[in-house]
C-alpha positions as MATLAB code, in Angstrom:
seq = 'MEKAINEAGFSVLGTLPVPVELCPEQDDVRSRLVLIGWTGAGHWQLFADSQERRDGLADPLDRWTRRVVDALAHSLGATALYPFEGPPWHPFQTWAKQAGIAFQSPIGLLVHPEYGFWHSYRAALILPDCGLRDVSLKPESPCLSCVAKPCLSACPVGAYTMEGFDVAGCRRHLASDNAACLEAGCFSRDACPVGRQYRYCPDQIAFHQHAFAPGC';
ca = [
      66.992  -62.988  167.707;
      64.272  -62.615  165.099;
      66.678  -60.518  163.026;
      69.240  -63.360  163.138;
      66.561  -65.835  162.004;
      65.536  -63.542  159.127;
      69.114  -62.997  158.048;
      69.682  -66.752  157.982;
      66.878  -67.012  155.416;
      63.742  -67.831  157.428;
      60.675  -66.270  158.980;
      59.375  -66.885  162.470;
      56.026  -68.546  161.819;
      54.870  -69.273  165.349;
      55.859  -70.137  168.906;
      54.488  -72.477  171.544;
      55.590  -73.969  174.852;
      58.153  -76.720  174.433;
      56.263  -80.047  174.303;
      57.026  -82.145  177.331;
      57.999  -85.122  175.186;
      60.921  -83.099  173.778;
      62.250  -81.939  177.151;
      60.766  -84.073  179.897;
      63.089  -82.484  182.454;
      62.496  -78.947  181.209;
      61.714  -76.769  184.243;
      61.998  -73.403  182.527;
      58.434  -72.716  181.412;
      59.645  -69.620  179.558;
      61.470  -71.737  176.943;
      59.714  -71.820  173.583;
      59.521  -74.017  170.547;
      59.916  -71.610  167.597;
      58.684  -72.728  164.191;
      60.705  -71.205  161.372;
      60.308  -71.503  157.627;
      59.515  -69.755  154.397;
      56.734  -67.299  153.688;
      56.329  -66.583  149.990;
      59.396  -66.225  147.795;
      61.326  -63.763  149.937;
      64.112  -66.107  151.026;
      64.173  -68.451  148.044;
      67.203  -66.904  146.366;
      69.478  -67.737  149.312;
      68.882  -71.417  148.632;
      68.805  -71.018  144.844;
      72.353  -69.574  144.949;
      73.669  -72.182  147.388;
      76.217  -74.929  146.803;
      73.604  -77.541  147.703;
      71.295  -76.402  144.882;
      74.133  -76.635  142.374;
      76.009  -79.802  143.396;
      73.600  -82.300  141.854;
      73.325  -84.453  144.978;
      70.126  -85.690  146.581;
      67.983  -83.620  148.952;
      69.531  -80.209  148.308;
      66.946  -78.211  150.240;
      67.139  -80.444  153.309;
      70.945  -80.355  153.262;
      70.978  -76.548  152.893;
      68.402  -76.199  155.690;
      70.438  -78.351  158.051;
      73.692  -76.500  157.332;
      72.171  -73.064  157.810;
      69.942  -73.857  160.767;
      72.586  -75.845  162.627;
      74.855  -72.772  162.458;
      71.943  -70.502  163.505;
      71.052  -72.768  166.448;
      74.669  -72.798  167.596;
      74.839  -68.993  167.532;
      71.599  -68.710  169.535;
      72.311  -71.464  172.027;
      69.270  -73.318  170.699;
      68.458  -76.924  169.742;
      67.361  -77.468  166.137;
      64.657  -79.920  165.034;
      63.756  -80.777  161.424;
      60.636  -82.100  159.685;
      62.782  -84.411  157.530;
      64.412  -86.148  160.523;
      63.016  -89.552  161.270;
      61.507  -91.924  161.872;
      60.155  -91.011  164.297;
      59.104  -87.816  162.581;
      58.545  -84.599  164.500;
      54.866  -83.555  164.323;
      55.357  -80.143  162.719;
      51.774  -79.891  161.458;
      50.459  -80.616  164.941;
      52.779  -78.001  166.397;
      51.601  -75.432  163.841;
      47.976  -76.059  164.754;
      48.774  -75.892  168.486;
      50.511  -72.558  167.900;
      47.356  -71.233  166.272;
      49.030  -70.384  162.960;
      47.581  -73.032  160.629;
      44.361  -74.887  159.919;
      43.429  -78.000  157.991;
      42.102  -77.061  154.554;
      39.589  -79.025  152.474;
      42.459  -80.476  150.384;
      44.457  -81.517  153.429;
      47.250  -78.941  153.265;
      47.653  -76.572  156.173;
      46.432  -73.083  155.362;
      47.807  -69.987  157.095;
      45.352  -67.097  157.648;
      47.773  -64.614  156.000;
      50.046  -66.672  153.720;
      47.499  -69.233  152.564;
      49.300  -72.246  151.095;
      52.444  -70.234  150.388;
      54.418  -71.089  153.505;
      56.451  -74.035  154.725;
      58.023  -75.229  157.937;
      61.756  -75.822  157.526;
      62.836  -76.277  161.157;
      62.033  -75.606  164.781;
      64.252  -74.162  167.484;
      64.053  -74.872  171.190;
      64.989  -71.500  172.608;
      65.358  -70.147  176.117;
      63.257  -67.142  176.965;
      64.837  -64.025  175.498;
      61.944  -61.728  174.649;
      61.018  -63.245  171.286;
      57.604  -61.886  170.391;
      54.773  -64.395  170.206;
      53.558  -64.448  166.594;
      50.813  -67.033  167.173;
      47.600  -65.858  165.579;
      44.775  -68.107  166.872;
      42.114  -66.701  164.489;
      39.556  -68.903  162.818;
      40.319  -70.852  159.664;
      39.841  -68.819  156.472;
      38.244  -71.924  154.942;
      35.171  -71.497  157.185;
      34.069  -68.392  155.285;
      35.079  -69.730  151.849;
      31.842  -70.883  150.220;
      33.119  -71.753  146.740;
      36.159  -73.824  147.918;
      37.852  -73.548  144.512;
      40.768  -75.656  145.751;
      38.545  -78.769  145.513;
      37.608  -78.293  141.872;
      40.790  -76.824  140.341;
      42.770  -80.057  140.000;
      42.593  -81.307  136.394;
      42.470  -84.973  137.495;
      40.358  -84.534  140.619;
      43.149  -85.661  142.950;
      41.735  -83.640  145.844;
      38.416  -84.548  147.381;
      36.837  -84.220  150.814;
      37.857  -87.865  151.348;
      41.575  -87.179  150.854;
      44.395  -86.714  148.365;
      45.039  -89.221  145.547;
      48.844  -89.093  145.649;
      49.331  -91.760  142.992;
      46.853  -90.085  140.638;
      48.559  -86.741  141.044;
      51.982  -88.193  140.330;
      50.707  -90.090  137.279;
      49.342  -86.834  135.897;
      52.615  -84.988  136.571;
      54.455  -87.710  134.630;
      52.123  -87.325  131.619;
      52.819  -85.193  128.553;
      50.080  -82.646  129.239;
      50.814  -81.833  132.910;
      51.031  -78.052  132.852;
      51.084  -78.071  136.649;
      54.541  -79.667  136.726;
      56.049  -76.258  135.945;
      53.138  -73.934  136.664;
      52.414  -75.410  140.078;
      49.496  -77.162  141.740;
      46.257  -75.679  140.392;
      44.366  -76.440  143.586;
      46.952  -74.680  145.695;
      46.905  -71.730  143.297;
      43.118  -71.493  143.390;
      43.008  -70.521  147.068;
      42.216  -66.783  147.393;
      44.207  -66.441  150.632;
      47.747  -65.060  150.449;
      47.954  -64.660  146.684;
      50.578  -61.942  147.100;
      52.904  -64.529  148.671;
      52.789  -66.935  145.739;
      56.113  -68.693  145.204;
      58.312  -67.616  142.290;
      58.340  -69.849  139.177;
      61.715  -71.477  139.974;
      60.575  -72.214  143.500;
      57.303  -73.780  142.306;
      59.030  -75.964  139.707;
      61.580  -77.143  142.261;
      58.909  -78.350  144.676;
      56.847  -79.949  141.905;
      59.810  -81.912  140.593;
      60.780  -82.911  144.145;
      57.243  -84.254  144.729;
      57.334  -86.236  141.465;
      61.000  -87.259  140.996;
      61.934  -88.316  137.482;
      59.362  -86.032  135.842;
];
């Protein structure tokens, strides 16, 4: 099963018992909610070469994800859930924290103990028990031992503080003429020492930056 998920273009990030609100009549306690997504740049090219990336229509990554994961779920006899479905929106960040694979960082983004900020949740699968290994980590947050916290000071416009993220200020900067981070990526995200080897490739970074600040 994990091989099928990898071949479809995703990594298994974590597993947890199926929340009762998703399956109130679920009596098979062996069923699992499996969080799948990207870790680093390893699967990027599958999307980059896809028809959705090239057709010029809106939401190419979400459309590609749905097409691929729907087919994967059908082949596995699973139910697929997506972070872009809603409202109501599925609480992927809560699930990740419950699975013990992510922690709240000082800048608000979830940090993974191995991948740092270079991971994302693209879907979840409700799967019957079939021997899928539990990849939940449940270590402590890497931010607890990070004294310098360079993520807080790296932003050129100070959009990240302990009080929260200035979304409007970040987007104004990205729309300006001197926003190197539009193509180079978020400086605060890049400053984190965790998971540097999983840093996204340049095309992947630019795609996400432009998606965050459309029209730039």
